[in-house]
ZAKE-607962 format. One line per field, with one value per residue (C-alpha): x, y, z. Coordinates in pm, 1 decimal. Layout:
BEGIN
X c(X; ...)
Y c(Y; ...)
Z c(Z; ...)
//
This chain:
BEGIN
X c(6229.5; 6187.3; 6483.6; 6555.2; 6577.3; 6822.6; 7037.1; 7033.3; 7126.8; 7419.0; 7548.2; 7524.1; 7762.6; 8038.5; 7942.0; 8265.3; 8494.3; 8302.5; 8367.8; 8716.5; 8800.6; 8598.5; 8780.6; 9121.1; 9026.4; 8844.2; 9083.8; 8778.3; 8554.5; 8247.8; 8300.3; 8371.9; 8006.0; 7846.6; 8033.2; 7949.5; 7568.6; 7570.0; 7746.4; 7494.2; 7190.2; 7339.3; 7427.5; 7074.1; 6936.9; 7150.2; 7118.7; 6934.2; 7206.4; 7444.6; 7553.1; 7724.5; 8065.4; 8193.4; 7941.7; 8205.4; 8424.3; 8105.1; 8021.5; 8385.3; 8389.7; 8090.6; 8228.6; 8546.3; 8367.9; 8166.7; 8479.5; 8660.4; 8338.1; 8331.8; 8686.4; 8676.5; 8368.4; 8566.6; 8356.7; 8618.4; 8621.3; 8909.7; 9233.2; 9199.6; 9236.8; 9067.0; 9315.5; 9206.4; 9297.0; 9500.9; 9618.5; 9614.2; 9435.0; 9664.0; 9973.4; 10167.5; 10148.9; 10485.8; 10386.5; 10041.0; 10226.0; 10474.8; 10169.6; 9992.7; 10299.5; 10345.9; 9982.8; 9988.3; 10319.9; 10172.2; 9846.4; 10046.2; 10256.0; 9945.0; 9773.2; 10094.4; 10052.2; 9921.5; 9555.6; 9605.0; 9872.2; 9681.3; 9365.5; 9575.2; 9728.0; 9391.7; 9239.3; 9511.7; 9628.9; 9346.2; 9062.8; 9259.6; 9153.9; 9338.5; 9516.8; 9244.2; 9000.2; 9167.5; 9215.6; 8846.8; 8744.9; 8998.7; 8946.0; 9310.6; 9542.3; 9700.2; 10018.5; 9928.6; 9788.8; 10125.0; 10326.0; 10092.5; 10139.0; 10499.3; 10539.4; 10300.2; 10499.4; 10823.1; 10706.8; 10562.4; 10916.7; 11090.0; 10867.2; 10921.3; 11311.4; 11329.0; 11156.5; 11372.3)
Y c(8624.4; 8977.3; 9207.5; 9341.7; 9021.1; 8910.7; 9198.1; 9136.7; 8770.6; 8907.1; 9145.7; 8885.9; 8651.2; 8928.9; 8977.7; 8795.1; 9000.2; 9332.1; 9237.4; 9153.4; 9498.6; 9665.0; 9467.4; 9578.6; 9936.1; 9983.2; 9763.3; 9701.2; 9413.4; 9565.8; 9903.8; 9664.6; 9510.7; 9859.7; 9968.0; 9649.5; 9679.5; 10048.2; 9969.5; 9685.5; 9926.9; 10186.8; 9923.3; 9792.2; 10118.7; 10207.5; 9877.1; 10019.8; 10256.3; 9954.3; 9968.0; 9624.1; 9519.0; 9353.0; 9349.7; 9278.7; 9561.5; 9804.5; 9675.6; 9699.6; 10053.4; 10131.6; 9952.9; 10149.3; 10486.7; 10405.0; 10321.6; 10636.2; 10855.0; 10663.0; 10717.0; 11069.1; 11157.1; 11037.1; 10734.4; 10485.8; 10332.6; 10083.5; 9966.4; 9598.3; 9377.6; 9063.3; 8775.7; 8477.5; 8161.2; 7985.1; 7716.1; 7337.4; 7147.2; 6842.7; 7041.4; 7006.0; 7270.9; 7420.5; 7452.0; 7605.3; 7856.9; 7949.4; 7980.8; 8213.5; 8439.3; 8465.4; 8541.4; 8802.4; 8960.7; 8981.9; 9131.6; 9379.0; 9481.4; 9501.7; 9721.8; 9959.5; 10022.8; 10349.0; 10309.9; 10351.3; 10081.2; 9847.2; 9886.1; 9790.7; 9507.9; 9348.4; 9410.2; 9231.5; 8981.8; 8887.7; 8929.7; 8868.3; 9151.0; 9288.5; 9601.1; 9749.2; 9633.4; 9793.8; 10108.4; 10126.2; 10060.5; 10311.8; 10575.0; 10604.9; 10541.0; 10183.5; 10326.5; 10450.7; 10107.2; 9937.5; 10175.1; 10145.9; 9759.5; 9771.4; 10004.4; 9807.8; 9463.8; 9624.3; 9748.8; 9414.8; 9253.8; 9523.9; 9438.2; 9073.2; 9112.5; 9341.9; 9081.8; 8879.3)
Z c(8586.0; 8551.1; 8429.9; 8765.2; 8927.1; 8653.8; 8713.5; 9100.6; 9063.0; 8828.1; 9084.2; 9362.8; 9172.6; 9234.8; 9618.5; 9733.3; 9525.5; 9634.5; 9992.2; 9941.8; 9789.0; 10054.1; 10332.3; 10208.1; 10130.9; 10466.0; 10680.7; 10895.0; 10844.5; 10989.5; 10782.6; 10455.8; 10524.9; 10522.9; 10231.7; 10022.7; 10155.0; 10035.5; 9706.9; 9628.3; 9703.5; 9452.5; 9206.2; 9224.9; 9208.9; 8913.3; 8743.0; 8448.5; 8369.5; 8321.6; 7971.3; 7918.5; 7959.2; 8274.5; 8557.1; 8802.2; 8696.1; 8716.4; 9061.2; 9194.5; 9055.2; 9257.7; 9583.1; 9532.7; 9513.7; 9813.9; 10014.8; 9899.0; 10002.1; 10344.2; 10405.5; 10313.0; 10521.8; 10843.5; 10890.5; 10957.7; 11281.5; 11297.8; 11182.2; 11184.0; 10894.6; 10860.3; 10786.1; 10587.9; 10748.1; 10491.9; 10736.4; 10610.1; 10857.7; 10796.3; 10897.1; 11211.8; 11481.1; 11393.6; 11030.0; 11131.0; 11359.2; 11057.3; 10807.1; 11026.2; 11108.7; 10730.2; 10657.8; 10968.5; 10810.1; 10464.4; 10594.1; 10800.3; 10479.1; 10270.0; 10514.4; 10518.4; 10165.2; 10055.2; 9960.1; 9577.3; 9580.5; 9811.4; 9590.9; 9266.7; 9432.2; 9570.8; 9234.4; 9032.9; 9278.6; 9487.5; 9229.2; 8929.0; 8713.6; 8411.7; 8376.3; 8156.5; 8408.8; 8710.5; 8494.0; 8433.6; 8795.3; 8939.7; 8638.7; 8598.9; 8294.2; 8244.7; 8296.2; 8624.4; 8726.7; 8627.9; 8803.8; 9137.9; 9093.8; 9058.9; 9364.1; 9572.4; 9475.9; 9564.3; 9897.3; 9966.3; 9884.9; 10092.3; 10369.1; 10362.0; 10318.1; 10632.7; 10873.9; 11085.2)
//
């Protein structure tokens, strides 16, 4: 296998993480797909410049930058958030309805967060990245990452507590 193919396989292992981040930043599944496609092309074209380290963090930084470029260029078309269906198929109808309502409330609260807070929360809680990795991806100090996470978590708790 050629070096270029090895790099492509390495990047493709992190495609789900790339889409997950893009989906939450863009809040539009179609735009997220476009962002990931553009980011993957950029990553493959620039794979020779990868200097080692965590390939997932490197790819997610490219996804983040591509998403921010798209948002700043005014290319964002929608405000929808793709909700994951977390329902347990063995649950009764009342439980399923409650689960879906909880997912919808959490998705709305997440979507309402400022972009930087939402980004930090997605990278930490959904992607399981360390503070150091998030700082590397967002190119911010670790203290800033910790502050954004704290504020995001507090906003999510406030949103939860304010729902009837």
